[in-house]
C-alpha positions in Angstrom: 0.9 10.5 35.4 -1.5 12.1 33.1 -4.9 10.1 32.4 -5.0 9.0 28.7 -8.3 9.5 26.9 -9.5 8.4 23.7 -10.3 10.6 20.6 -13.6 11.0 21.9 -12.5 12.7 25.2 -13.3 9.5 27.3 -10.9 7.7 29.5 -9.2 5.2 26.9 -10.5 1.7 26.6 -11.1 -1.2 24.0 -13.8 0.2 22.6 -11.7 2.6 21.2 -9.4 0.1 19.4 -6.1 -1.6 20.2 -5.1 -0.9 23.7 -2.3 -3.7 24.5 1.2 -3.7 23.1 0.3 -7.2 21.4 -2.9 -5.2 19.9 -0.8 -2.9 18.1 1.9 -5.1 16.9 -0.7 -7.5 15.4 -2.4 -4.5 13.8 1.5 -3.6 12.2 2.7 -0.8 14.4 6.6 -0.8 14.7 7.8 -1.1 18.5 10.1 2.1 17.9 7.2 4.2 16.4 4.9 3.0 19.6 7.8 4.0 22.0 8.0 7.4 20.2 4.4 7.8 20.2 3.6 6.8 23.9 6.6 9.0 25.1 5.2 12.1 24.0 1.9 11.6 25.5 1.8 14.1 28.3 5.4 15.0 27.9 7.5 17.2 25.7 11.2 17.4 25.1 11.3 21.2 26.4 10.9 24.6 24.8 13.0 24.7 21.7 12.3 21.2 20.7 9.9 21.1 17.5 10.8 17.5 16.6 8.3 14.9 17.2 10.5 11.9 16.1 13.0 10.7 18.4 15.2 7.4 18.5 15.1 5.6 22.1 18.5 6.9 22.9 17.3 10.8 22.0 14.3 9.9 24.2 16.4 8.8 26.8 18.9 11.1 26.9 16.1 14.2 26.8 13.6 12.7 29.2 13.0 15.2 32.2 10.5 14.5 34.7 9.5 18.1 35.4 8.3 18.3 31.5 5.6 15.9 32.3 1.9 17.7 31.7 -0.3 16.9 34.4 -3.3 17.5 32.0 -4.8 14.7 30.4 -3.4 13.4 27.1 -5.6 12.7 24.1 -4.5 9.3 22.1 -4.7 10.1 18.7 -5.0 7.2 16.7 -4.4 9.3 13.4 -1.2 10.6 14.8 0.1 7.4 15.6 -0.6 6.3 12.0 1.2 9.2 11.0 4.2 8.5 13.0 4.6 4.8 12.2 4.3 5.8 8.3 7.3 7.9 9.3 9.1 4.9 10.7 8.3 2.4 8.1 9.4 4.8 5.3 12.6 5.0 7.4 13.5 0.8 7.2 15.6 -0.6 4.8 14.0 -2.5 2.0 15.4 -5.6 3.2 14.2 -4.9 6.9 10.7 -3.8 5.8 10.2 -7.1 3.6 11.3 -9.1 7.0 8.8 -7.3 8.7 5.7 -7.5 6.0 6.0 -11.3 5.4 4.4 -12.4 8.5 1.3 -10.2 7.5 0.9 -11.8 4.0 1.4 -15.2 6.0 -1.4 -14.3 8.2 -3.8 -13.4 5.4 -3.2 -16.8 3.4 -1.3 -14.7 0.7 2.0 -16.4 1.0 2.7 -20.0 2.0 4.9 -20.6 5.2 7.8 -20.8 4.7 8.3 -18.7 2.2 9.1 -20.3 -1.2 12.3 -19.5 -3.2 10.1 -18.5 -6.4 7.8 -16.1 -4.4 10.7 -14.2 -3.1 11.1 -11.8 -6.2 7.5 -10.9 -6.3 7.7 -9.6 -2.9 11.1 -7.9 -3.4 9.5 -6.3 -6.2 6.4 -5.1 -4.3 8.5 -3.3 -1.3 9.7 -0.4 -3.1 6.0 0.3 -4.4 4.2 0.1 -1.2 6.4 1.5 1.2 5.6 5.2 0.8 2.0 4.3 1.0 2.0 2.0 4.4 0.6 3.7 7.6 0.7 0.4 9.4 2.2 -3.3 8.3 -1.2 -4.3 8.2 -2.0 -2.3 5.1 0.2 -4.2 3.0 -2.8 -6.9 2.6 -5.5 -4.5 1.4 -2.8 -2.8 -0.9 -1.4 -5.9 -2.6 -4.5 -8.5 -2.2 -5.1 -8.6 -5.8 -1.5 -9.5 -6.9 -1.9 -12.9 -4.7 -5.7 -13.9 -5.2 -8.0 -14.0 -8.1 -10.3 -10.9 -8.6 -13.6 -10.3 -9.9 -13.7 -9.3 -13.3 -14.4 -5.4 -13.2 -18.1 -4.3 -14.7 -17.9 -2.8 -18.0 -18.7 0.7 -17.0 -15.5 0.9 -14.6 -13.8 -0.4 -17.8 -14.5 2.5 -20.1 -11.4 5.2 -20.0 -12.1 9.1 -19.5 -13.6 10.7 -22.3 -13.8 7.4 -24.3 -16.2 5.0 -25.6 -16.7 1.5 -24.7 -15.5 0.8 -28.5 -12.4 2.8 -28.0 -11.8 1.5 -24.6 -12.2 -2.2 -26.1 -9.5 -1.2 -28.9 -7.0 -0.3 -26.4 -7.3 -3.4 -23.9 -6.6 -5.3 -26.9 -3.8 -3.3 -28.2 -2.3 -3.4 -24.3 -2.5 -7.5 -24.6 -1.0 -7.8 -27.9 1.8 -5.5 -26.9 2.7 -7.5 -23.8 2.1 -10.9 -25.2 5.2 -9.9 -27.4 7.6 -8.2 -24.8 10.8 -10.2 -24.4 11.5 -8.6 -21.4 8.2 -8.3 -19.0 9.7 -5.7 -16.3 8.3 -2.5 -15.3 10.5 0.1 -17.1 10.1 -1.8 -20.4 6.5 -2.1 -20.0 5.9 1.5 -19.3 8.2 2.9 -21.8 6.3 0.8 -24.7 2.7 1.4 -23.0 3.6 5.1 -23.2 4.5 4.6 -26.9 1.1 3.0 -27.5 -0.7 5.5 -26.1 0.5 8.2 -28.3 0.0 5.8 -31.4 -4.0 5.3 -30.2 -4.3 9.1 -29.7 -4.7 8.6 -26.2 -3.1 10.4 -23.2 -0.9 8.0 -21.1 -3.4 8.3 -17.8 -6.5 7.3 -20.0 -4.5 3.9 -21.0 -2.9 3.3 -17.6 -6.1 3.6 -16.1 -7.9 1.2 -17.9 -5.2 -1.6 -17.7 -5.0 -0.9 -14.0 -8.8 -1.4 -13.3 -8.6 -4.6 -15.8 -5.6 -6.1 -13.7 -6.4 -5.1 -10.1 -10.5 -4.2 -10.0 -8.9 -0.8 -8.3 -9.3 2.7 -9.2 -6.4 3.6 -7.1 -3.6 0.9 -6.4 0.2 1.0 -6.1 2.3 2.0 -9.1 1.0 0.0 -12.2 3.9 -1.4 -14.0 5.6 -3.0 -11.0 2.3 -4.7 -10.2 2.2 -6.1 -13.8 5.9 -7.3 -13.2 5.2 -8.8 -9.7 1.8 -10.2 -11.0 3.3 -11.8 -13.9 2.7 -12.0 -17.9 0.3 -15.1 -17.3 -2.0 -13.5 -14.7 -1.6 -10.1 -16.6 -2.9 -11.6 -19.9 -5.7 -13.4 -18.2 -7.1 -10.6 -16.4 -7.0 -8.3 -19.4 -8.7 -11.0 -21.9 -11.3 -11.5 -19.2 -11.8 -7.6 -19.2 -12.1 -7.5 -22.9 -14.7 -10.3 -22.7 -16.7 -7.9 -20.5 -16.4 -4.9 -22.5 -17.0 -6.5 -25.9 -20.5 -8.0 -24.5 -21.1 -4.4 -23.5 -20.4 -3.1 -27.0 -22.5 -5.4 -28.6 
């Protein structure tokens, strides 16, 4: 069997990161992805086969000891992340939700057992983040602002691109008024109404959306805005907008 090396070319050990199956599971790697990845360390299915994603049955059928390469194999965490992401994207939404719940729970973001009233929020989030996950653990960083309070962003980060503080404040106030009056606080309605609002304000949609994203998440990059607002709920969304307005108002003075 080939010797397995870390990315630095030295023998794989704990200093490279997770090395036990339990460690990989805690970090959010799916068993089938890990099985697929490990099978290709020092082994290939043979000439003419360019795929890298195989289910267990395919690997068992294709395995031939003659195709083992005795040269040292490099354990690439980047490739494992990529492969794990492929497997995550192939999961049904129901199965992915089941797999993600323990990670939210261990991070203290949702209780154990999961309250019935929390499930709709989780179900809303799954399709927003599925394409972004490399490991199941990534869900914590991607959605922390949904479940825990955020620091109110500094005024400088709330000023839209090619906008003044005054214009940004006016835009936030307009969004606040709009969202306060919506009958249906759902992603589709919010996007439609806020695109129309951006036009009325003489802004590009992206300008307006980015201000709202930062105000409600304190992140410049986050999962799709309107699904996140729906998951967050009207009350929390409006509270965060109001705090951002206060910060910008003080800056504008």
